[in-house]
py3Dmol code that shows the C-alpha trace and the ligand (Angstrom):
import py3Dmol

protein = """\
ATOM      1  CA  UNK A   1      79.467 102.168  89.961  1.00  0.00           C
ATOM      2  CA  UNK A   2      81.473 104.302  92.207  1.00  0.00           C
ATOM      3  CA  UNK A   3      85.341 103.943  92.086  1.00  0.00           C
ATOM      4  CA  UNK A   4      86.912 101.386  94.401  1.00  0.00           C
ATOM      5  CA  UNK A   5      89.116 102.696  96.898  1.00  0.00           C
ATOM      6  CA  UNK A   6      92.794 101.735  97.458  1.00  0.00           C
ATOM      7  CA  UNK A   7      95.025 102.564 100.209  1.00  0.00           C
ATOM      8  CA  UNK A   8      98.659 101.734  99.798  1.00  0.00           C
ATOM      9  CA  UNK A   9     100.984 102.165 102.826  1.00  0.00           C
ATOM     10  CA  UNK A  10     104.302 103.612 101.967  1.00  0.00           C
ATOM     11  CA  UNK A  11     102.716 104.844  98.907  1.00  0.00           C
ATOM     12  CA  UNK A  12     104.960 107.668  98.207  1.00  0.00           C
ATOM     13  CA  UNK A  13     108.073 105.371  98.236  1.00  0.00           C
ATOM     14  CA  UNK A  14     109.951 103.487  95.328  1.00  0.00           C
ATOM     15  CA  UNK A  15     107.559 100.447  94.882  1.00  0.00           C
ATOM     16  CA  UNK A  16     104.669 102.278  96.504  1.00  0.00           C
ATOM     17  CA  UNK A  17     104.808 105.030  93.924  1.00  0.00           C
ATOM     18  CA  UNK A  18     104.549 102.581  91.105  1.00  0.00           C
ATOM     19  CA  UNK A  19     101.737 100.692  92.786  1.00  0.00           C
ATOM     20  CA  UNK A  20      99.688 103.840  93.203  1.00  0.00           C
ATOM     21  CA  UNK A  21     100.110 104.711  89.454  1.00  0.00           C
ATOM     22  CA  UNK A  22      99.142 101.184  88.446  1.00  0.00           C
ATOM     23  CA  UNK A  23      96.021 101.231  90.631  1.00  0.00           C
ATOM     24  CA  UNK A  24      95.104 104.710  89.626  1.00  0.00           C
ATOM     25  CA  UNK A  25      95.330 103.391  85.874  1.00  0.00           C
ATOM     26  CA  UNK A  26      93.116 100.469  86.762  1.00  0.00           C
ATOM     27  CA  UNK A  27      90.396 102.915  87.792  1.00  0.00           C
ATOM     28  CA  UNK A  28      90.359 102.875  91.605  1.00  0.00           C
ATOM     29  CA  UNK A  29      90.517 106.137  93.674  1.00  0.00           C
ATOM     30  CA  UNK A  30      93.808 105.649  95.180  1.00  0.00           C
ATOM     31  CA  UNK A  31      95.309 107.104  98.495  1.00  0.00           C
ATOM     32  CA  UNK A  32      98.970 106.964  99.141  1.00  0.00           C
ATOM     33  CA  UNK A  33      99.772 106.659 103.001  1.00  0.00           C
ATOM     34  CA  UNK A  34     102.772 108.408 103.883  1.00  0.00           C
ATOM     35  CA  UNK A  35     104.967 108.904 107.216  1.00  0.00           C
ATOM     36  CA  UNK A  36     108.249 110.407 106.334  1.00  0.00           C
ATOM     37  CA  UNK A  37     108.931 111.271 109.697  1.00  0.00           C
ATOM     38  CA  UNK A  38     106.068 113.957 109.615  1.00  0.00           C
ATOM     39  CA  UNK A  39     107.349 115.627 106.551  1.00  0.00           C
ATOM     40  CA  UNK A  40     104.028 116.547 105.064  1.00  0.00           C
ATOM     41  CA  UNK A  41     105.884 119.174 102.431  1.00  0.00           C
ATOM     42  CA  UNK A  42     107.746 116.060 100.951  1.00  0.00           C
ATOM     43  CA  UNK A  43     104.381 114.160 100.552  1.00  0.00           C
ATOM     44  CA  UNK A  44     102.832 117.378  99.113  1.00  0.00           C
ATOM     45  CA  UNK A  45     105.572 117.954  96.644  1.00  0.00           C
ATOM     46  CA  UNK A  46     105.033 114.094  95.597  1.00  0.00           C
ATOM     47  CA  UNK A  47     101.503 114.606  95.127  1.00  0.00           C
ATOM     48  CA  UNK A  48     102.121 117.785  93.084  1.00  0.00           C
ATOM     49  CA  UNK A  49     104.596 115.722  91.007  1.00  0.00           C
ATOM     50  CA  UNK A  50     101.925 112.899  90.448  1.00  0.00           C
ATOM     51  CA  UNK A  51      99.341 115.433  89.380  1.00  0.00           C
ATOM     52  CA  UNK A  52     101.711 117.013  86.827  1.00  0.00           C
ATOM     53  CA  UNK A  53     102.220 113.583  85.452  1.00  0.00           C
ATOM     54  CA  UNK A  54      98.458 113.216  85.275  1.00  0.00           C
ATOM     55  CA  UNK A  55      97.639 111.006  88.501  1.00  0.00           C
ATOM     56  CA  UNK A  56      95.184 112.100  90.817  1.00  0.00           C
ATOM     57  CA  UNK A  57      96.180 110.458  93.799  1.00  0.00           C
ATOM     58  CA  UNK A  58      95.346 111.402  97.454  1.00  0.00           C
ATOM     59  CA  UNK A  59      97.897 111.271 100.215  1.00  0.00           C
ATOM     60  CA  UNK A  60      97.134 110.318 104.185  1.00  0.00           C
ATOM     61  CA  UNK A  61      99.541 110.735 106.909  1.00  0.00           C
ATOM     62  CA  UNK A  62     100.025 107.841 109.290  1.00  0.00           C
ATOM     63  CA  UNK A  63     102.610 106.194 111.386  1.00  0.00           C
ATOM     64  CA  UNK A  64     101.997 102.394 110.617  1.00  0.00           C
ATOM     65  CA  UNK A  65     103.744 101.664 113.837  1.00  0.00           C
ATOM     66  CA  UNK A  66     101.352 103.240 116.142  1.00  0.00           C
ATOM     67  CA  UNK A  67      97.912 101.741 116.133  1.00  0.00           C
ATOM     68  CA  UNK A  68      96.343 105.147 117.039  1.00  0.00           C
ATOM     69  CA  UNK A  69      97.790 106.784 114.243  1.00  0.00           C
ATOM     70  CA  UNK A  70      96.585 103.967 111.874  1.00  0.00           C
ATOM     71  CA  UNK A  71      93.015 104.591 113.313  1.00  0.00           C
ATOM     72  CA  UNK A  72      93.167 108.289 112.827  1.00  0.00           C
ATOM     73  CA  UNK A  73      94.485 107.758 109.122  1.00  0.00           C
ATOM     74  CA  UNK A  74      91.684 105.245 108.301  1.00  0.00           C
ATOM     75  CA  UNK A  75      88.952 107.350 109.909  1.00  0.00           C
ATOM     76  CA  UNK A  76      89.924 110.387 107.939  1.00  0.00           C
ATOM     77  CA  UNK A  77      89.900 108.178 104.627  1.00  0.00           C
ATOM     78  CA  UNK A  78      86.564 106.812 105.759  1.00  0.00           C
ATOM     79  CA  UNK A  79      85.181 110.269 106.043  1.00  0.00           C
ATOM     80  CA  UNK A  80      86.774 111.936 103.025  1.00  0.00           C
ATOM     81  CA  UNK A  81      86.473 108.834 100.671  1.00  0.00           C
ATOM     82  CA  UNK A  82      84.356 106.078 101.946  1.00  0.00           C
ATOM     83  CA  UNK A  83      85.107 102.554 102.882  1.00  0.00           C
ATOM     84  CA  UNK A  84      88.579 101.147 102.032  1.00  0.00           C
ATOM     85  CA  UNK A  85      88.116  98.189  99.336  1.00  0.00           C
ATOM     86  CA  UNK A  86      91.707  97.343  98.615  1.00  0.00           C
ATOM     87  CA  UNK A  87      94.584  97.721 101.250  1.00  0.00           C
ATOM     88  CA  UNK A  88      98.247  97.212 100.023  1.00  0.00           C
ATOM     89  CA  UNK A  89     100.429  96.838 103.062  1.00  0.00           C
ATOM     90  CA  UNK A  90     103.619  98.091 101.432  1.00  0.00           C
ATOM     91  CA  UNK A  91     105.331 100.419 104.051  1.00  0.00           C
ATOM     92  CA  UNK A  92     108.493  99.053 105.360  1.00  0.00           C
ATOM     93  CA  UNK A  93     112.201  99.589 106.370  1.00  0.00           C
ATOM     94  CA  UNK A  94     115.639  97.937 106.474  1.00  0.00           C
ATOM     95  CA  UNK A  95     117.837  98.134 109.630  1.00  0.00           C
ATOM     96  CA  UNK A  96     120.716  95.861 108.178  1.00  0.00           C
ATOM     97  CA  UNK A  97     123.457  94.409 110.320  1.00  0.00           C
ATOM     98  CA  UNK A  98     124.675  90.863 111.348  1.00  0.00           C
ATOM     99  CA  UNK A  99     123.122  89.450 114.221  1.00  0.00           C
ATOM    100  CA  UNK A 100     126.227  89.765 116.345  1.00  0.00           C
ATOM    101  CA  UNK A 101     125.771  93.497 116.044  1.00  0.00           C
ATOM    102  CA  UNK A 102     121.898  93.761 116.108  1.00  0.00           C
ATOM    103  CA  UNK A 103     120.554  95.884 118.769  1.00  0.00           C
ATOM    104  CA  UNK A 104     117.085  95.320 120.280  1.00  0.00           C
ATOM    105  CA  UNK A 105     116.244  98.774 118.650  1.00  0.00           C
ATOM    106  CA  UNK A 106     117.215  97.269 115.163  1.00  0.00           C
ATOM    107  CA  UNK A 107     114.952  94.499 115.675  1.00  0.00           C
ATOM    108  CA  UNK A 108     111.978  96.230 117.183  1.00  0.00           C
ATOM    109  CA  UNK A 109     111.998  99.002 114.600  1.00  0.00           C
ATOM    110  CA  UNK A 110     111.951  96.506 111.685  1.00  0.00           C
ATOM    111  CA  UNK A 111     109.364  93.976 113.450  1.00  0.00           C
ATOM    112  CA  UNK A 112     107.204  97.045 114.296  1.00  0.00           C
ATOM    113  CA  UNK A 113     107.164  98.748 110.957  1.00  0.00           C
ATOM    114  CA  UNK A 114     107.324  95.728 108.713  1.00  0.00           C
ATOM    115  CA  UNK A 115     105.109  93.043 110.576  1.00  0.00           C
ATOM    116  CA  UNK A 116     102.797  94.807 113.324  1.00  0.00           C
ATOM    117  CA  UNK A 117     101.727  97.481 111.019  1.00  0.00           C
ATOM    118  CA  UNK A 118     100.295  94.715 108.901  1.00  0.00           C
ATOM    119  CA  UNK A 119      98.289  93.583 111.757  1.00  0.00           C
ATOM    120  CA  UNK A 120      97.249  97.201 112.646  1.00  0.00           C
ATOM    121  CA  UNK A 121      96.180  98.255 109.180  1.00  0.00           C
ATOM    122  CA  UNK A 122      94.482  95.038 108.360  1.00  0.00           C
ATOM    123  CA  UNK A 123      92.635  94.971 111.513  1.00  0.00           C
ATOM    124  CA  UNK A 124      91.477  98.474 111.117  1.00  0.00           C
ATOM    125  CA  UNK A 125      89.996  97.800 107.712  1.00  0.00           C
ATOM    126  CA  UNK A 126      88.558  94.146 108.101  1.00  0.00           C
ATOM    127  CA  UNK A 127      85.243  94.871 109.608  1.00  0.00           C
ATOM    128  CA  UNK A 128      84.363  97.148 106.761  1.00  0.00           C
ATOM    129  CA  UNK A 129      85.218  94.596 104.260  1.00  0.00           C
ATOM    130  CA  UNK A 130      83.422  91.835 106.098  1.00  0.00           C
ATOM    131  CA  UNK A 131      80.239  94.157 106.324  1.00  0.00           C
ATOM    132  CA  UNK A 132      80.395  94.957 102.545  1.00  0.00           C
ATOM    133  CA  UNK A 133      81.356  91.459 101.764  1.00  0.00           C
ATOM    134  CA  UNK A 134      84.283  92.504  99.412  1.00  0.00           C
ATOM    135  CA  UNK A 135      87.822  93.297  99.842  1.00  0.00           C
ATOM    136  CA  UNK A 136      91.414  92.866  98.718  1.00  0.00           C
ATOM    137  CA  UNK A 137      94.464  92.728 100.929  1.00  0.00           C
ATOM    138  CA  UNK A 138      97.982  92.406  99.498  1.00  0.00           C
ATOM    139  CA  UNK A 139     100.842  92.217 101.807  1.00  0.00           C
ATOM    140  CA  UNK A 140     104.329  93.005 100.167  1.00  0.00           C
ATOM    141  CA  UNK A 141     106.744  90.749 101.687  1.00  0.00           C
ATOM    142  CA  UNK A 142     110.262  89.947 100.040  1.00  0.00           C
ATOM    143  CA  UNK A 143     112.333  87.332  98.661  1.00  0.00           C
ATOM    144  CA  UNK A 144     114.308  87.589 101.768  1.00  0.00           C
ATOM    145  CA  UNK A 145     111.512  86.480 103.672  1.00  0.00           C
ATOM    146  CA  UNK A 146     111.276  83.321 101.556  1.00  0.00           C
ATOM    147  CA  UNK A 147     115.121  82.486 101.553  1.00  0.00           C
ATOM    148  CA  UNK A 148     116.545  84.557 104.610  1.00  0.00           C
ATOM    149  CA  UNK A 149     119.542  87.150 103.866  1.00  0.00           C
ATOM    150  CA  UNK A 150     122.852  87.804 105.410  1.00  0.00           C
ATOM    151  CA  UNK A 151     122.670  90.841 107.549  1.00  0.00           C
ATOM    152  CA  UNK A 152     118.667  90.708 107.699  1.00  0.00           C
ATOM    153  CA  UNK A 153     117.757  88.708 110.564  1.00  0.00           C
ATOM    154  CA  UNK A 154     115.219  91.228 111.588  1.00  0.00           C
ATOM    155  CA  UNK A 155     114.067  92.109 108.144  1.00  0.00           C
ATOM    156  CA  UNK A 156     113.762  88.215 107.227  1.00  0.00           C
ATOM    157  CA  UNK A 157     111.966  87.553 110.164  1.00  0.00           C
ATOM    158  CA  UNK A 158     109.368  90.335 109.622  1.00  0.00           C
ATOM    159  CA  UNK A 159     108.696  89.244 105.957  1.00  0.00           C
ATOM    160  CA  UNK A 160     108.446  85.750 106.638  1.00  0.00           C
ATOM    161  CA  UNK A 161     105.896  86.479 109.267  1.00  0.00           C
ATOM    162  CA  UNK A 162     103.815  87.943 106.849  1.00  0.00           C
ATOM    163  CA  UNK A 163     103.173  84.830 105.315  1.00  0.00           C
ATOM    164  CA  UNK A 164     101.632  83.276 108.460  1.00  0.00           C
ATOM    165  CA  UNK A 165      99.458  86.310 108.873  1.00  0.00           C
ATOM    166  CA  UNK A 166      98.364  86.236 105.469  1.00  0.00           C
ATOM    167  CA  UNK A 167      97.429  82.569 105.320  1.00  0.00           C
ATOM    168  CA  UNK A 168      95.510  82.666 108.775  1.00  0.00           C
ATOM    169  CA  UNK A 169      93.420  85.738 107.884  1.00  0.00           C
ATOM    170  CA  UNK A 170      92.793  84.418 104.478  1.00  0.00           C
ATOM    171  CA  UNK A 171      91.028  81.468 105.944  1.00  0.00           C
ATOM    172  CA  UNK A 172      88.966  83.463 108.341  1.00  0.00           C
ATOM    173  CA  UNK A 173      87.613  86.020 105.686  1.00  0.00           C
ATOM    174  CA  UNK A 174      87.397  83.625 102.421  1.00  0.00           C
ATOM    175  CA  UNK A 175      83.719  83.142 102.783  1.00  0.00           C
ATOM    176  CA  UNK A 176      83.162  86.709 102.667  1.00  0.00           C
ATOM    177  CA  UNK A 177      84.714  87.953  99.430  1.00  0.00           C
ATOM    178  CA  UNK A 178      87.928  89.065 101.037  1.00  0.00           C
ATOM    179  CA  UNK A 179      91.089  87.859  99.398  1.00  0.00           C
ATOM    180  CA  UNK A 180      94.538  88.112 101.357  1.00  0.00           C
ATOM    181  CA  UNK A 181      97.717  87.405  99.499  1.00  0.00           C
ATOM    182  CA  UNK A 182     101.566  88.316  99.618  1.00  0.00           C
ATOM    183  CA  UNK A 183     103.854  89.463  96.827  1.00  0.00           C
ATOM    184  CA  UNK A 184     107.325  88.824  97.294  1.00  0.00           C
ATOM    185  CA  UNK A 185     109.560  91.050  95.385  1.00  0.00           C
ATOM    186  CA  UNK A 186     113.134  90.406  94.845  1.00  0.00           C
ATOM    187  CA  UNK A 187     115.659  93.203  94.364  1.00  0.00           C
ATOM    188  CA  UNK A 188     113.868  96.043  93.027  1.00  0.00           C
ATOM    189  CA  UNK A 189     115.746  99.228  91.630  1.00  0.00           C
ATOM    190  CA  UNK A 190     114.857 101.609  94.334  1.00  0.00           C
ATOM    191  CA  UNK A 191     116.559 103.464  97.028  1.00  0.00           C
ATOM    192  CA  UNK A 192     116.235 100.697  99.599  1.00  0.00           C
ATOM    193  CA  UNK A 193     118.645  98.577  97.689  1.00  0.00           C
ATOM    194  CA  UNK A 194     121.102 101.518  96.922  1.00  0.00           C
ATOM    195  CA  UNK A 195     121.571 101.322 100.522  1.00  0.00           C
ATOM    196  CA  UNK A 196     123.327  98.113 100.097  1.00  0.00           C
ATOM    197  CA  UNK A 197     127.211  98.636  99.803  1.00  0.00           C
ATOM    198  CA  UNK A 198     128.040  98.439  96.012  1.00  0.00           C
ATOM    199  CA  UNK A 199     130.067  95.636  95.943  1.00  0.00           C
ATOM    200  CA  UNK A 200     127.652  93.311  97.683  1.00  0.00           C
ATOM    201  CA  UNK A 201     124.846  94.725  95.459  1.00  0.00           C
ATOM    202  CA  UNK A 202     126.710  93.826  92.486  1.00  0.00           C
ATOM    203  CA  UNK A 203     127.183  90.247  93.844  1.00  0.00           C
ATOM    204  CA  UNK A 204     123.519  89.990  94.463  1.00  0.00           C
ATOM    205  CA  UNK A 205     122.854  91.379  90.836  1.00  0.00           C
ATOM    206  CA  UNK A 206     125.169  88.459  89.288  1.00  0.00           C
ATOM    207  CA  UNK A 207     122.818  85.823  91.393  1.00  0.00           C
ATOM    208  CA  UNK A 208     119.698  86.992  89.674  1.00  0.00           C
ATOM    209  CA  UNK A 209     119.062  84.589  86.532  1.00  0.00           C
ATOM    210  CA  UNK A 210     117.283  87.285  84.675  1.00  0.00           C
ATOM    211  CA  UNK A 211     120.592  89.572  84.977  1.00  0.00           C
ATOM    212  CA  UNK A 212     119.124  92.580  86.292  1.00  0.00           C
ATOM    213  CA  UNK A 213     117.458  94.117  89.370  1.00  0.00           C
ATOM    214  CA  UNK A 214     113.545  94.268  89.190  1.00  0.00           C
ATOM    215  CA  UNK A 215     111.529  97.282  87.982  1.00  0.00           C
ATOM    216  CA  UNK A 216     108.993  98.793  90.503  1.00  0.00           C
ATOM    217  CA  UNK A 217     106.228  98.508  87.527  1.00  0.00           C
ATOM    218  CA  UNK A 218     106.976  94.810  87.556  1.00  0.00           C
ATOM    219  CA  UNK A 219     105.542  94.510  91.352  1.00  0.00           C
ATOM    220  CA  UNK A 220     102.719  97.050  90.727  1.00  0.00           C
ATOM    221  CA  UNK A 221     101.442  94.726  87.992  1.00  0.00           C
ATOM    222  CA  UNK A 222     101.288  91.740  90.258  1.00  0.00           C
ATOM    223  CA  UNK A 223      99.381  93.877  92.914  1.00  0.00           C
ATOM    224  CA  UNK A 224      96.792  95.001  90.231  1.00  0.00           C
ATOM    225  CA  UNK A 225      96.354  91.467  89.346  1.00  0.00           C
ATOM    226  CA  UNK A 226      95.590  90.475  92.865  1.00  0.00           C
ATOM    227  CA  UNK A 227      93.385  93.596  93.508  1.00  0.00           C
ATOM    228  CA  UNK A 228      91.219  92.758  90.487  1.00  0.00           C
ATOM    229  CA  UNK A 229      87.508  92.332  90.629  1.00  0.00           C
ATOM    230  CA  UNK A 230      88.096  88.847  88.730  1.00  0.00           C
ATOM    231  CA  UNK A 231      90.597  87.488  90.924  1.00  0.00           C
ATOM    232  CA  UNK A 232      88.386  86.254  93.845  1.00  0.00           C
ATOM    233  CA  UNK A 233      89.794  82.639  93.705  1.00  0.00           C
ATOM    234  CA  UNK A 234      93.409  83.402  94.729  1.00  0.00           C
ATOM    235  CA  UNK A 235      93.754  83.932  98.415  1.00  0.00           C
ATOM    236  CA  UNK A 236      96.213  82.990 100.872  1.00  0.00           C
ATOM    237  CA  UNK A 237      98.801  82.691  98.059  1.00  0.00           C
ATOM    238  CA  UNK A 238     102.380  84.279  97.763  1.00  0.00           C
ATOM    239  CA  UNK A 239     103.332  85.460  94.314  1.00  0.00           C
ATOM    240  CA  UNK A 240     107.179  85.596  94.098  1.00  0.00           C
ATOM    241  CA  UNK A 241     108.729  88.287  91.463  1.00  0.00           C
ATOM    242  CA  UNK A 242     112.431  87.958  91.882  1.00  0.00           C
ATOM    243  CA  UNK A 243     114.050  87.478  88.252  1.00  0.00           C
ATOM    244  CA  UNK A 244     114.669  83.908  89.283  1.00  0.00           C
ATOM    245  CA  UNK A 245     116.733  84.435  92.243  1.00  0.00           C
ATOM    246  CA  UNK A 246     114.965  81.947  94.437  1.00  0.00           C
ATOM    247  CA  UNK A 247     112.758  79.306  93.212  1.00  0.00           C
ATOM    248  CA  UNK A 248     110.743  76.953  95.423  1.00  0.00           C
TER     249      UNK A 248
END
"""
ligand_1 = """\
54
CAA
N 127.150 85.356 102.811
C 128.441 84.851 103.722
N 129.069 85.596 104.279
C 128.864 87.020 103.965
C 127.774 87.442 103.082
C 127.174 86.496 102.360
N 126.104 86.768 101.847
N 128.251 88.910 103.024
C 129.249 89.185 103.830
N 129.752 87.996 104.301
C 131.034 87.943 105.045
C 132.014 88.879 104.606
O 132.739 88.275 103.741
C 132.728 89.282 105.862
O 133.691 88.112 106.212
P 135.112 88.147 106.951
O 134.855 88.587 108.415
O 135.519 86.965 107.098
O 135.950 89.022 106.186
C 131.607 88.971 106.929
O 130.571 88.420 106.463
C 131.215 90.558 107.250
O 130.470 90.507 108.597
P 130.230 91.839 109.310
O 129.258 91.452 110.469
O 131.310 92.573 109.694
O 129.344 92.285 108.245
P 129.493 93.884 107.956
O 129.189 94.881 108.980
O 130.663 94.112 107.004
O 128.240 94.028 106.775
C 125.844 93.984 106.140
C 127.032 93.473 107.199
C 125.613 95.553 106.534
C 124.754 93.380 106.548
C 126.220 93.682 104.627
O 126.588 92.628 104.362
C 125.335 94.079 103.776
O 124.855 95.121 103.530
N 124.528 92.945 103.304
C 123.458 93.069 102.205
C 122.077 92.918 102.819
C 121.025 93.040 101.795
O 120.896 92.221 101.094
N 119.945 93.889 102.214
C 119.211 93.863 101.259
C 118.624 95.300 101.209
S 117.059 95.712 100.031
C 115.786 94.902 100.723
O 115.680 94.390 101.660
C 114.567 94.756 99.807
C 114.094 93.437 99.556
O 113.108 93.059 100.208
C 115.039 92.657 98.635
"""
view = py3Dmol.view(width=600, height=400)
view.addModel(protein, "pdb")
view.setStyle({"model": 0}, {"cartoon": {"style": "trace"}})
view.addModel(ligand_1, "xyz")
view.setStyle({"model": 1}, {"stick": {}})
view.zoomTo()
view.show()
């Protein structure tokens, strides 16, 4: 059987890198989607490092905020590798600030990058998946989409929006062998949480019952589970992995 093809957006980032490695170890042909403001050298260096570490992972450029760029990215993957079987919508940004200071730009940037992109990418792969009657879509949301977070009205709204999208699309494609789920990481030790001022970060850490930040590999394991051939009965679900920070 030929390898299933998995595309991970934001694949060269903190959690993305772990997801790519895990899916590679699961036996898929993995493609890491990257934007990095068009810094192709950075992506090349990432790919070289992966190769040196024993991971044969392809990279594909695409601006997930731009429908045409997503289309070009997916057309290229289709031509070079074939139909995308597994899509992990992982790319995202933060623009943290309290609402009283939030500009329309802070809002639009986060909604476009974290939520509209999920529509673009899913829309562009769904017809192939419907045709082949198999697919896995995993959307990476956040504990802060579940509970809301001070200073993240934009990010919390985008991440919460993913749940509605996931559950609606899951119903539309369930009879065609396609599952659509969300994973909601808590605070994971990546550069994204290092942007939070140290004092606030420490306060957040103290509120995590497990007593530490999560590891990217702990999120990758959940994605791997949902992407699995044998997991066709879990759809429209959300799996939280947050060290007990938020239970509901
Ligand atoms: N709850 C209640 N009050 C809070 C608070 C909280 N969680 N955090 C701060 N405050 C209070 C402060 O004590 C201060 O009070 P006073 O004015 O009475 O002194 C006030 O709010 C500060 O308000 P400002 O609007 O002036 O805020 P600021 O500019 O100082 O900082 C912020 C705002 C940049 C958002 C900062 O609070 C921050 O970085 N918070 C962390 C946000 C966060 O958790 N981001 C997650 C990033 S990681 C990620 O997103 C990944 C993931 O999915 C988990």
